[in-house]
N, C-alpha and C positions, 0 to 999 in steps of 0.2 A: 536483556540488553542491545548499547547496537553495534552490530556483529558487522553492518556494510550500510555504507553513503555511496550514490549511487548519482557522481555532477555529467548532470546531460545537458547537446547545446537541441535546439530546439525543431525535434526531427522524432518521431517510436522510438528508435533506439533502445534505447537508452528508459523505456516505461516496455519496452517488453523485456529488456532485461530486468527490470522490477518485477514487470506480475513472476518472472522464469522462477529467478531464486525463491519470490513469497508461497511458487509451486507445493515446500521443503513444509511441512509436517513440522520440526524442532523451529520455526519463524512464527513472525502474528502473523494470519495472516488481511488479507486486503477484506476489507464488505461493500457491497455494493451501497453506494450517494444513499442511495433512499432508505436503505436499513440501522442507517442512523444512530435510530434513534432507539431501535429496543435493543444492541447487538452492546457489549459488555469488549470491546475487540480484545482488549493487553490480554485478556483470561478465558477467549476464546479457543476450540481446540477443533479443527477442520480437517473429516482425511482428503488427502492429495484428491484425490473426485470430485471433494465440496469445494478444496478450491481452483478444481478445473471452472468448475460450473458456473464462479463467478469472473477468470480471465475469460470463461467462454464471451458472453457476450461481448467481445470488443466487435466494435467490424469496423472493416479497411478503411472504405468508405467515409466511416465518419467520429476518423479518425480524433477534431476534437472536442463533442461532446462524449468520446468515448471513450478519455484522455479524465473521467471526475469520477468517470463509472463506480469502477469501485477504489478502493480511497482507507487511506489510518485517518485517520478520528480529527486528533490533533492536526495536524494542517487544518484541518477545514475551523478548529476553535471548538470542534465540543468533543472532547477530553482533552488534562493536563500530563504533556508529554513525560513526567514523572511515572504515572502511572506505569508509563511504555516503559521509561525506564525497570519501574523494580519489575517488571512479566520474568517469568525463567525463561521463553520464547526473545529465539536471537528476533533485531530490530535491522528489515531491512529501508532506508530512507532516503528517498531515492525526490530529487528535486534537477534547474537549471540553477547553472553557477550565476546569474545575476540573484535568485533569492535567497541559494543556501545565504554568499553573504551579505544580501541583509537580514535573515538573522541570525 
């Protein structure tokens, strides 16, 4: 179920907030883009330490590349949003204003 939608402008503040909130074990965890075909994300359970590992890969001077390194699969068309909506974990969804309005 969608618990929080984060709408943010082109900076890292929204991304930082999104990554911080998904450290909670009650949320659907972000996954590394490179693992997109191997993981059933809406059912995935990760500890806070495992989630921190995914987020720790963020490098400040490579922010654009890193913004896409930890993802929600449905945002990239790999999964159906309905699977995330049916999850018993909370979904934290972050988007830039123009993309949010388009969807």
